[in-house]
Structures are given as structure tokens and as C-alpha cells.
C-alpha angles and dihedrals in degrees: 000000000000122000126182129234095201113204092213092054099041095046108035089163130021093254101038134075124194121184097173093111094054092041089055093051092048090050089057090051091048091052090048090052091055090072104017120113089211109035118221125236127195138238103203114210117212132178142071091283109063135159125283128037132342087026093208106075099189119153116247093244092060095080133230115015098225142063137320089020093054093054091049091052092048089056092052125096097252094059093044090050089053092051097043096045091048089055098043093045096055106026092096096045112122087217094061115104101166145329127254111207110211123329117257088335098178096049120105106231110172116177140151093297104028137059128182098347102160110141113240116247093236092052092048091050090051092051093050090048091049091054090050091048097049098035113024090164096071133058120249115215136187120211118218126204119281091199134205099063136120125220090215093066110101135209112251117250090228115071118239117252090258089059100046095085092060114105090208091054091050089052094061135002114230112238111176139098122263137153118270093239091050090048089056092048094054121071120236089247094054092050091051094047092047092050090046091055094046092050096041097250130130129203118291 
């Protein structure tokens, strides 16, 4: 399953890091694995572009949310501290399967809060290289666009028939918006675990 390391959450100020949100999500996965027949492992997504609206998860203190300001901020010490500490904190986690570096980084999003937020090729190459340097034991992936989806389309509150046999899905019903393609990419179990963590519930 994919989990996000949101820049805006991890680095609420330029000189402070806070991993409590990710730690909480990983704790839910660990509890799930205590009783799961097929244990879950995690692809941790790092970078300024991460999944779910508004796509660019830049903290408010970082300045304008478009290029060239975004690229300048990604080259600055605070952003690089966020990226490096995310990698070094979780590289030894037994739950970690791989890293995802940015989410659809070369897509132009553009919405009410974001302008031209495409990640520069040189920056993306540096980030992938940094993951390889700091954690050579795990794969680094880049997710391309799946296209043709709308962020306003929501997951249904009732699980589909294919999900109803999942113990994790029975434990909690997912109630949050996501894109259809993303919904297909996630397993029913991962959606339920993610929703459980966000709403403060563990598996039944």
C-alpha cells in the first residue's frame, strides 16, 4: 500500500520536522499485520508532489506555489532536510517495501491553490539519486499520470462486492474522496487501513 510523507505535515516550519502523522499510519499497518494472513508492506511517497488534492503539498511558509519559486525552494536546505530525514527515518522499517519519488511529477495540475507545479527534471533526478544514496536497499519508483480522472469524484461509502470479504474493510468503511484510477490502484485493505488511521480506528 502507498502512504504519503507530506512535506507540509513533516515540516510545519523551516527548522522543525514532525513525523507523528506517518508514524501513526505505520502503527496501524503494524497492528494489521499482527493478525493478517498476508502482511502488508508500504511504498512510502516522498516529494513536494504527493497524492490527493491539491497535489502540491508545499507548506505555507515555503512561498509561491509555482515555478520557478518551487524549484528554488526544493534546492534549499529545508526541503532537502525534509527529504533526507524522511528517508533515513524509515529506511530500516520492516514495513518498507519501496519508495515512490514524487507523484505524477511532470504533470501540469493547476487548481485554485497551485499554478505551474511541474517538478523540474534535474530536481527529480536529484531526488531519485538521493534515495539511492541514502537507502540502496530499497527500490525508488516514479508514478506517472493515469489520466482521465477528476479529483472531485469520491469513493463510495459502501464497499464494492469484491471488497466485502476483506476483514480490514469490515473493520472500517472508507469515507474519503479519491480519484477513480487511484481507487483502482489501492487495494481494499489499504483503503480501509488508511481510513482507519485517519479516523482514529484500528482493525476489529
